C-alpha positions as CSV (number, residue, x, y, z in Angstrom):
1,M,0.0,0.0,0.0
2,G,3.0,2.2,0.0
3,A,5.1,3.7,2.7
4,P,4.5,7.2,4.1
5,T,7.1,9.9,4.3
6,R,8.0,11.3,7.6
7,A,6.5,14.6,6.8
8,T,3.3,12.9,5.9
9,I,3.0,11.5,9.5
10,E,4.0,14.8,11.0
11,A,1.4,16.8,8.9
12,L,-1.3,14.2,10.0
13,R,-0.4,14.5,13.6
14,G,-0.5,18.2,13.4
15,A,-3.9,18.2,11.8
16,L,-5.1,15.8,14.5
17,D,-3.8,18.1,17.3
18,D,-5.6,20.9,15.8
19,W,-8.9,19.0,15.5
20,L,-8.5,17.8,19.1
21,S,-7.8,21.4,20.5
22,G,-10.7,22.9,18.5
23,A,-8.3,25.0,16.4
24,A,-8.9,23.2,13.1
25,R,-10.4,24.9,10.1
26,F,-11.6,22.7,7.2
27,E,-10.7,25.5,4.8
28,R,-7.1,25.0,5.5
29,W,-7.4,21.3,4.9
30,E,-9.2,22.0,1.6
31,E,-6.2,24.1,0.6
32,S,-4.2,20.9,0.8
33,V,-6.7,19.4,-1.8
34,L,-6.1,22.2,-4.2
35,R,-2.3,22.0,-3.9
36,C,-2.4,18.3,-4.3
37,R,-4.5,18.6,-7.6
38,Q,-1.8,21.1,-8.9
39,S,1.1,18.8,-7.9
40,W,-0.5,15.6,-9.4
41,A,-1.3,17.6,-12.6
42,D,2.3,18.7,-12.8
43,L,3.6,15.2,-12.2
44,A,1.3,13.8,-14.9
45,G,1.9,16.6,-17.3
46,A,-1.9,17.4,-17.4
47,D,-3.8,20.6,-17.4
48,E,-5.1,21.2,-13.9
49,A,-8.3,22.5,-15.3
50,V,-9.4,19.0,-16.3
51,V,-8.1,17.2,-13.2
52,G,-10.5,16.0,-10.5
53,T,-10.0,14.7,-7.0
54,G,-11.8,12.2,-4.9
55,A,-11.6,9.5,-2.2
56,S,-11.6,6.7,-4.8
57,I,-11.2,6.4,-8.6
58,V,-14.5,4.6,-8.9
59,P,-17.0,7.6,-9.3
60,A,-14.6,9.1,-12.0
61,V,-14.3,5.8,-13.9
62,A,-18.1,5.3,-13.6
63,A,-18.9,8.8,-15.0
64,T,-16.3,8.2,-17.8
65,A,-17.6,4.8,-18.7
66,Q,-21.3,6.0,-18.7
67,A,-20.4,8.7,-21.1
68,L,-18.4,6.5,-23.3
69,A,-21.2,3.9,-23.3
70,R,-23.5,6.4,-25.0
71,R,-21.3,5.9,-28.1
72,P,-21.8,2.6,-30.2
73,G,-19.2,-0.1,-30.0
74,R,-17.6,-2.6,-27.6
75,V,-15.1,-2.1,-24.8
76,L,-12.1,-4.2,-24.2
77,L,-11.1,-5.3,-20.8
78,H,-8.6,-7.9,-19.4
79,A,-10.4,-10.9,-17.7
80,D,-8.0,-10.3,-14.6
81,E,-8.5,-6.5,-14.5
82,F,-8.7,-4.9,-11.1
83,R,-12.3,-4.3,-10.1
84,S,-12.0,-0.6,-9.4
85,L,-11.8,-0.3,-13.2
86,A,-13.7,-3.4,-14.2
87,L,-16.9,-3.0,-12.2
88,P,-17.8,0.5,-13.4
89,V,-17.1,-0.5,-17.0
90,F,-19.3,-3.6,-16.8
91,A,-22.1,-1.4,-15.2
92,A,-22.0,1.2,-17.8
93,F,-21.6,-0.9,-21.0
94,G,-23.6,-4.0,-20.0
95,E,-22.1,-7.3,-20.2
96,P,-22.8,-8.0,-23.9
97,R,-20.8,-5.0,-24.9
98,V,-17.8,-5.9,-22.7
99,T,-15.2,-8.2,-24.5
100,T,-12.8,-9.6,-21.9
101,V,-9.4,-10.6,-23.3
102,S,-7.1,-13.2,-21.8
103,G,-3.4,-14.0,-21.9
104,P,-0.4,-11.8,-21.2
105,Y,-1.2,-8.3,-19.8
106,A,0.5,-6.9,-22.9
107,S,-0.4,-4.4,-25.6
108,S,-0.6,-7.2,-28.3
109,T,-3.4,-9.0,-26.2
110,F,-5.6,-5.9,-26.7
111,I,-4.4,-4.9,-30.1
112,D,-5.3,-8.4,-31.4
113,E,-8.9,-7.7,-30.5
114,L,-9.2,-4.2,-31.9
115,G,-11.6,-3.9,-34.8
116,G,-14.1,-1.5,-36.3
117,D,-16.7,-2.1,-33.6
118,V,-14.4,-1.5,-30.6
119,S,-14.7,2.1,-29.4
120,V,-12.9,1.8,-26.0
121,V,-9.9,0.0,-24.3
122,A,-9.9,0.0,-20.6
123,I,-6.5,-1.0,-19.2
124,S,-4.2,-0.5,-16.3
125,S,-0.7,0.9,-16.7
126,V,0.7,-2.0,-14.8
127,S,-1.2,-5.1,-13.8
128,S,-2.1,-5.3,-10.2
129,A,-2.2,-9.1,-10.4
130,T,0.9,-10.0,-12.3
131,G,3.1,-6.9,-12.4
132,E,3.2,-6.8,-16.2
133,R,3.6,-3.4,-17.7
134,P,2.0,-3.1,-21.2
135,D,3.4,-0.8,-23.9
136,L,0.8,1.9,-23.8
137,A,2.4,3.8,-26.6
138,R,2.0,1.0,-29.0
139,L,-1.6,0.4,-27.8
140,V,-2.6,4.0,-28.0
141,E,-1.3,4.2,-31.7
142,A,-3.2,1.0,-32.5
143,A,-6.4,2.3,-30.9
144,D,-6.2,5.6,-32.7
145,A,-5.9,3.7,-36.0
146,A,-9.0,1.7,-35.2
147,G,-11.0,4.8,-34.0
148,A,-10.9,3.8,-30.3
149,V,-10.0,5.6,-27.2
150,V,-8.0,4.4,-24.3
151,I,-8.8,4.9,-20.6
152,V,-6.2,4.0,-18.0
153,D,-6.0,3.0,-14.4
154,S,-2.5,4.2,-13.5
155,T,-2.7,3.5,-9.8
156,Q,0.0,0.8,-9.9
157,S,2.6,3.1,-11.7
158,E,1.9,6.4,-10.3
159,G,4.9,8.2,-8.8
160,I,7.2,5.3,-9.8
161,V,7.2,4.5,-13.7
162,Q,5.9,6.6,-16.4
163,L,2.9,6.0,-18.7
164,G,4.9,6.4,-21.8
165,P,2.7,8.6,-24.1
166,P,1.7,12.1,-23.0
167,V,-1.4,12.1,-20.7
168,E,-3.6,13.9,-23.5
169,R,-3.1,10.8,-25.7
170,F,-5.6,9.1,-23.4
171,Q,-9.3,9.7,-23.0
172,A,-8.9,9.5,-19.2
173,V,-6.4,8.6,-16.6
174,F,-7.3,7.6,-13.0
175,A,-5.0,7.2,-10.1
176,A,-5.4,6.4,-6.4
177,G,-3.1,8.2,-4.2
178,Y,-2.2,5.7,-1.6
179,K,0.3,3.6,-3.3
180,G,3.3,5.1,-5.3
181,L,2.1,8.6,-4.6
182,L,3.0,8.1,-1.0
183,G,-0.3,9.4,0.3
184,P,-3.1,7.9,2.7
185,R,-5.9,5.9,1.3
186,G,-8.8,8.2,0.6
187,T,-7.2,10.2,-2.1
188,S,-7.5,9.8,-5.9
189,Y,-6.9,11.9,-9.1
190,S,-8.8,11.9,-12.5
191,Y,-7.7,13.3,-15.8
192,I,-10.6,13.3,-18.3
193,R,-10.2,15.3,-21.5
194,E,-12.9,18.0,-21.8
195,D,-14.0,16.7,-25.3
196,L,-15.9,13.9,-23.3
197,D,-19.5,15.1,-22.5
198,L,-20.0,13.8,-19.0
199,R,-23.5,15.1,-18.6
200,P,-26.0,14.1,-17.1
201,L,-23.5,13.4,-14.3
202,A,-25.0,10.9,-11.7
203,E,-21.7,11.2,-9.7
204,A,-22.0,15.0,-9.4
205,S,-20.7,16.6,-6.1
206,P,-20.9,20.2,-5.2
207,Y,-17.0,20.2,-5.4
208,G,-17.3,19.6,-9.2
209,M,-19.7,22.5,-9.8
210,A,-18.2,25.6,-11.4
211,D,-20.6,27.9,-9.5
212,N,-19.8,26.3,-6.1
213,D,-18.1,29.6,-4.9
214,L,-21.4,31.4,-5.4
215,R,-23.9,28.7,-4.5
216,G,-21.9,26.5,-2.2
217,S,-23.5,23.3,-1.6
218,Y,-27.1,24.6,-2.1
219,G,-29.7,24.5,-4.7
220,A,-30.4,23.0,-8.1
221,P,-27.8,21.4,-10.3
222,G,-25.1,23.8,-11.5
223,V,-22.7,23.6,-14.4
224,P,-19.8,21.2,-13.8
225,F,-16.2,22.0,-14.4
226,P,-14.9,20.7,-17.7
227,G,-13.4,17.2,-17.9
228,G,-12.1,15.4,-14.8
229,R,-12.5,18.4,-12.5
230,G,-16.3,18.0,-13.1
231,V,-16.3,14.7,-11.3
232,T,-14.3,16.0,-8.3
233,Q,-15.9,14.5,-5.0
234,S,-16.1,15.7,-1.5
235,P,-12.7,15.3,0.1
236,A,-11.8,13.3,3.1
237,W,-9.9,16.2,4.6
238,L,-7.3,14.6,6.7
239,A,-6.1,12.2,4.1
240,W,-5.2,15.2,1.8
241,V,-3.1,16.8,4.6
242,G,-0.9,13.8,4.4
243,A,-1.1,13.4,0.6
244,E,0.4,16.8,0.0
245,A,3.6,15.9,1.9
246,G,4.1,12.7,-0.2
247,L,3.5,14.5,-3.5
248,D,6.1,17.3,-2.4
249,L,8.7,14.6,-1.9
250,L,8.1,13.0,-5.3
251,R,8.4,16.4,-7.1
252,T,12.0,16.7,-5.7
253,V,13.0,13.6,-7.9
254,S,12.6,13.5,-11.7
255,A,10.2,11.1,-13.3
256,S,13.2,9.4,-15.1
257,D,15.2,9.1,-11.8
258,R,12.2,7.6,-10.0
259,E,11.6,5.1,-12.7
260,S,15.3,4.2,-13.1
261,H,15.8,3.5,-9.3
262,A,12.6,1.5,-8.9
263,V,13.0,-0.5,-12.1
264,G,16.7,-1.1,-11.3
265,R,15.9,-2.7,-8.0
266,A,13.1,-4.8,-9.6
267,E,15.5,-6.1,-12.2
268,Q,17.9,-6.9,-9.5
269,L,15.2,-8.8,-7.7
270,R,14.2,-10.7,-10.8
271,A,17.8,-11.6,-11.7
272,A,18.4,-12.9,-8.3
273,L,15.2,-14.9,-8.1
274,V,15.8,-16.5,-11.6
275,E,19.4,-17.4,-10.5
276,A,18.0,-19.0,-7.5
277,G,15.7,-21.2,-9.5
278,F,12.3,-19.3,-9.1
279,A,9.8,-18.7,-11.8
280,V,9.2,-14.9,-12.4
281,E,6.3,-13.5,-14.4
282,P,7.5,-11.8,-17.6
283,S,6.6,-8.1,-18.6
284,E,6.3,-6.4,-21.9
285,L,8.0,-3.3,-20.5
286,P,10.4,-3.2,-17.5
287,S,8.2,-3.2,-14.4
288,H,8.8,-2.2,-10.8
289,I,6.4,-5.1,-9.7
290,T,7.8,-8.6,-9.6
291,T,5.5,-11.6,-9.1
292,V,6.4,-15.2,-8.4
293,P,3.6,-18.0,-8.9
294,H,2.7,-20.0,-6.0
295,P,-0.3,-22.2,-5.1
296,D,-0.3,-20.9,-1.5
297,A,0.8,-17.4,-1.9
298,T,-1.0,-16.1,1.2
299,S,1.1,-18.5,3.5
300,I,4.2,-17.5,1.7
301,C,3.6,-13.8,2.3
302,E,3.0,-14.6,6.0
303,V,6.5,-16.2,6.1
304,L,7.9,-13.2,4.3
305,E,6.4,-10.8,6.7
306,Q,8.0,-12.6,9.6
307,A,11.4,-12.1,7.9
308,G,10.7,-8.3,7.5
309,I,9.4,-8.3,3.9
310,R,5.9,-7.1,2.9
311,A,4.6,-8.8,-0.1
312,A,1.0,-9.4,-1.5
313,A,-0.8,-12.5,-2.5
314,R,-2.5,-11.9,-5.9
315,L,-4.2,-14.5,-8.1
316,G,-1.9,-17.3,-7.1
317,R,1.3,-15.1,-7.2
318,V,3.6,-13.5,-4.6
319,R,3.9,-9.9,-5.6
320,F,6.8,-7.6,-4.7
321,G,6.9,-3.9,-5.4
322,T,9.9,-1.4,-5.5
323,H,9.9,2.3,-5.0
324,L,12.4,5.1,-4.0
325,Y,12.6,3.6,-0.6
326,T,13.8,0.2,-1.8
327,D,17.6,-0.5,-1.7
328,G,19.8,-3.4,-2.6
329,A,19.7,-4.8,1.1
330,D,15.9,-5.1,0.7
331,V,16.3,-7.1,-2.5
332,D,18.8,-9.5,-0.9
333,L,16.5,-9.9,2.2
334,A,13.5,-10.7,0.0
335,V,15.4,-13.3,-2.0
336,D,16.8,-14.9,1.1
337,A,13.3,-14.9,2.8
338,L,11.6,-16.5,-0.4
339,R,14.4,-19.1,-0.5
340,G,13.6,-20.0,3.0
341,A,9.9,-20.1,2.4
342,G,9.9,-22.9,-0.2
343,R,12.1,-24.6,-2.7
344,P,12.2,-23.2,-6.1
345,A,10.4,-26.2,-7.6
346,E,7.5,-25.4,-5.4
347,L,7.4,-21.8,-6.8
348,S,7.2,-22.6,-10.5
349,H,4.3,-22.8,-12.9
């Protein structure tokens, strides 16, 4: 779920102290939301005017999917897609219009299904289940040629590895803030191009209305901001106080340096695991997530945690993630712990 910065913890403690003493003002906390939106827009290379915020990506995905479903055509979705993306897509398009693809989580898996009747591709920048990182530049080019648009859940890559194409090449990009962005759970960001007509907006919130400064939270529906800002949701205030500190740290390190460090540690981990005889999931592009198949991944993760390594069990795999805070000693510890948890023969396909 990502590790917090020291500044994040200090900011949250300060906010809690203010709340306890009665000195807190929510207006100051909302200023953190505005600064976080600007910071994420800068990190993503997006126009802040079409960036929205919320507690989860789901409302923004739902609004985008509902708008796109008004167009004719099918939507492509991987069979093992994370449900924050998959469920709103199924709800908006209806099951007959959703084509689920299987196989490697790679651009070719989706490109092979592109045709004249496909209007949307919904994909993650990195698979939550396998750690595979598809070539989004190749996919966007193929989708453009087929007359389709691409929407992306970038939660698994945000703050760590780059999308590839400029953000405006996508119809929409959604990101939770509690993983690579080093923020608490309860923060999310949504870039939606303003050429997508989101109205009528079932997920409307006063925070997404352009006349909110005049009308506040009262009265009949107003006019939403354009693009993703129109699906902005009421903020979970304290979460944003912590999120701001995490984003501030990320902005001190270039995107290329963040990616180089995280991917470098992941490649070191993969090489050591392969040398030790373990099976490792391949990836189209270098990924910061490494997964090792195992029939009892949950038990293996418990053993790893006792050794000081946090890993996740996902669809029969043990999943490791690297970030700025991962160093070579962490990699060595993970390999030694995994070696002690089970023989390589038990950890292969």
